[in-house]
N, C-alpha and C positions, 0 to 999 in steps of 0.2 A: 426360537434358537435351541437346537438340540444340545443337551448337556454332553460334555466331554467326560468320559468315564476313564479313570486310570487305576492302576494298581496301588492302593494306598500304602501297602507295606513297604514298597520300595522307596517311599519318601520319608520314612522314619529313621533317624539316626539310631544305630544299634545301641549306643550308650545312653539313650534317653527313653523314658517311657512315653506313653501317648500324650500325657499332659504337658510335656516339655520340661520336666524336672529330671536332672541327671541323677543316677543312682551310683554311689560310690561306697564300697564297704558296707552295704546294707542300709545306708541312710540316704535321704534325698537332699540334693544340693541344687541351688539355682544355677542354671546354665548361664554362660556368658551371653548377655543380651545384645552385644555388638555396639558399634559406634558409627557415626556418620560425620565425616569432615564437614565443618560448617555449622554443626548443631552442638548445643551444650554437651559437656561430658560430666556425668555424675556417677556416684557409686550406688545408684538406684535407678529405677525406671523413671523416665522423664514424664512431666505433666504438661500437656498442652491445653491452654485455656481457650474457649471459644467466644468469638465476637461475631454475632450475626447482624449484619447491617441490612436487614430485610424487614418488610412490613408484615410478613406472614410466617415467621419462624415458628416451628412446632414447639420449641422449647421455652420461648419467652414471649410469644405473641407480638413480636416487633417492638419490644421496649427499648431497643438500642438502635432504632432505625435512623434517628437524627445523628449527624456527624459528631456533634459535641458529646452526646450521651454515649456513642460508640467508643470514642476516644477515652472518655472517663472510665468506661467499663474495662477497656483494655488495660489502662494504667492500674486499675484496681486489681485485676487478675494478676498482673505482674507483681504488684505489691504483696499479694497473697502468696506468691512463690511460684507462679507459672514459669516454666523454663522457656516456653514458646507461647506466643499469642497468635491464634489462627483467625484471620479476618476474611469473611466471605460476604458477597453481596447477592447471592442467588440461592434461594431455597431449593433443597433437594429432597424434601419430604415426599413420601409416596403420594402420587397424584398431582404433583406440582408441575407447572409449565415453565419453560425457559423465559428469561428476561433478555432484553436486547443488550448487546455488548456495551453500547454506549451508556446504558443505565447502570450496568454492573460496575463499570469503571467509575462512573459518577459517585456511586455509593462507597466503594472501597478505597480509592486512591487518597482522598483527604485523610482518611482514618490511618492508613498505613504510614503516610508521610509523618503525621504527628507522633505516632508510636515509635517509629524508627528514630525520629529526632530526639525522643526521650530516652533512647538507649535500650528499647525493648527488642528482644529477638522476635521477629515477626515472620509468619508464613502467610501466603495468600491462598485462599480456598477457591479455586476456579478450574473450570474445564476448558477455558479459552486461552489460546496462546497469546493473543493480543492483550488480554487482561493481565496474564502472567508477566509478559514483557514490560508492560507499563508499571506494574507493581515492582518488578525487579529494578527498573530504572529509578523508582522511588526509594530503593534501598532495602526491600524485603530480603530475607535470608533464605527462604525456601518456598517451594510450590507444593500445594496439597491438591491433587487432582483426583476427584472421586471416580473419574472414568479411566484412570490409568493410561491416558493418552488415546483412548478410543473415540472420544467425542470430537476431537479436533486433530486432524492428521499433522498439523503444524506444531503441536505441542512437543513431541520428542525432539525435533530440531531446535526449538526454543531452549529446551532444557540442556541439550548437548552443547549449544553455543555458550550459554550462560555458565555452565558447569556449577550448578547449585544443587543442594539437596532436593530430592523429588519424592513425594509420597504418592505411590501408585496403588489405587484401591481396586479390588475385584468389582467388576461392573458388567452387567449384561444388557444395559439399555437405559433409555431415559426414564426419569422418575414417574412420568404420567402413566406408564403401563408396566413398570419394572416388576411388580409383584406377580404379573402373569408369567414371568420368566423364572419364577422360583421353583423350577422342576429339576431335580437332581437324581442321579442313580445312587451316588454316595457323595454327600455334600462336601465332606472333608477332602476326599480324593479329587473331586471335580474342581474345587476351588484351588487346590494345590496345583493341579495341572494347568488350569486357566491362568493363574497368577504367574506360574513358571513360563508360560508362553508369552505373557506380557513382558516379563523381565527380559526374555530373549529378544523380543521385538525392539524394546527400548535400547538394549545394548547394540543391536544391529543398526539402529538409527544414530548411534554415536554417543548415547548416554553412558556415562561412567557407572558401572554396576555398583561401585563403592559409594555412590551418592544416593542410591535408591533405598527407600523404606517401603515395605509391603503392608497393605491393609486388607484384611479379609472381607471388608464391606458388610459389617453386621447391619441387618435391616434393609439392605439394598438387594432386592430380588432374593430375599430370604424369609422363610416362615420362622416363627418363634423357635421351633425345634432345631432348625438349621443353625440359628445363632448359638444355641447352647452346645451343639455338637462341635462347632468351630472353636468356641471358647475352651472346651475341655480337651481339644487336640492342638493346642498352639505349638507343641513340639513338631508336629508334622508341617505346619506352615514355616517354622524356623528352619526346617530341613532344606528349604530353597537357598539357604545361605545368606539371607539378608535380614536385617532387623525388622521386627513386626510392630506395627501400631494397632492399638485396639480402640475402637470408637463405639462404646456401648452407651454412652451417657444419655440418660433420660429417655431412652427409646422404649417403644411400646411393649416389647417383649419382657421388659422388667415389670411393667404394670400388670402384665398377664399373670404374674406370680400371685398377686393378691386376688385377682379375679378368680383364679383357679381354686383359691382357698375359700371362696364365697364372700370375699370382702369387696367393697367398691374399688374400682381401678383408680389409683391416684393420678392426679394431674402431673404433667411433666416436671414441674418445679418441686414436686414432693417425691421424686424418684432418686434423689441424690444419695440416700443411704444405700440403696441397692446398687447404684453406680459405684460407690466407694468400695463395696464388697467385691464387685467385679474387678475394680482397679487393683485391689490387694491380691486377688487370686491370679490375675493376669500378670502382675509384676513378679509374683513368686514363680510363675511358669516361664519367665524369661522375656516378657514383652519389653520392647525398647521404649515405648511411649504409650500413654493413655490420653485420649482426647476427651476433655470433660468440660461441663459448664460450671460446676462448683469446684474451684481449685483446692480450697482448704481441706475438704474432707478427703479428696483423692490423694492429695499430697501426704496427709497423715497415713493414708492406707498404703501407699507405696513405700513409705519409710518403715512402717511396720513389717511389710514384706521383706525389705532389705535386712532389717534386724533379725527377723525370724530365721532367715536362711544363712546368716553369718556363722562361720565356724566358731565354736567356743574358744575364747581367748586362753592362751597358755595351755591348750590341751590338744593333743593330736587326735585325729580320727581313729577310732578303734574298730576292728573287725567284729563281726558278731561273735566269733569264737572268743575274742579277747574280752568282750562284754560279759559273756557267760562265765568266763573264768574269774573275772573280777567279782561278779555277783556271788559265785560259789565261795570265794575266799572270805567274803564279808557276811555270808549268811550264818545265822546262829545254828549251832549244832542241835539236832533233834533231841528232845528230852529222853533220858534213859529210863526204861520201864523198871519199876521196883517189884520184885517178887518175894514173897515170904514163904 
């Protein structure tokens, strides 16, 4: 698949720098991260907790494959503060094969029913319209589709008819060979153009644009450097006018940081500190939501980001000139030389 190359500069809002932080009066403020009708509203970045009902999850090795354990884990994530619990029954790790639709539904439907019954806000992680519809019938609040509607042509119509929040990820093909598609002229510009095209196609199919969240697809047809480029240019992804979800949790490009320093690469379950750091930085750059395996650490991280970017109470923003003037007024006078 040939990469689509676009002019990156035209996608960047003039009032934002490349990271996604707005500059006002010489200081950086977090931009409005947006909201989506049907999803929780918070004065911070949302945190989505992950429940993988699969025997081959890269992150937990299938520890929540049994229905009861998956439900317990989802309830635990909600108790830890997850705003949304994302339930999936098909692994999308690099090199993985598809599972049958019947098996995917067998895995996820009992889990989402129990979580919805317990009052949890639930999204279903699926590329299939029939699985999405069955989960919606069971009461889920949103659909998280890593293919952005490309894997199943019926998905856009399903979302349009249900009128529910839809997370559309940047996708270039199935997991079994997706890393062969990690070829870009300019990864940020290309992803912005390709995600923009998906958004237009979804709207043309009847999906309400106000219900769409965009995901740059970290690790999906991306080399480690591509992931870091996208994370450091969230402002350009935000320029498409829709909230952005970041899913960096426990992915291998985080482990590569230690390997590059000569240390052993940590197992997925030992990557939560790095994940939390990404969560804080993404939240400060205006991400709408972070999708993570360890909710507690990332919830703390996004709360820190919200507090960090908050305007000082009882104090108006000052221009640089006003700051210099204030410093000049309070600076001690230079000592007078004494001559005899």
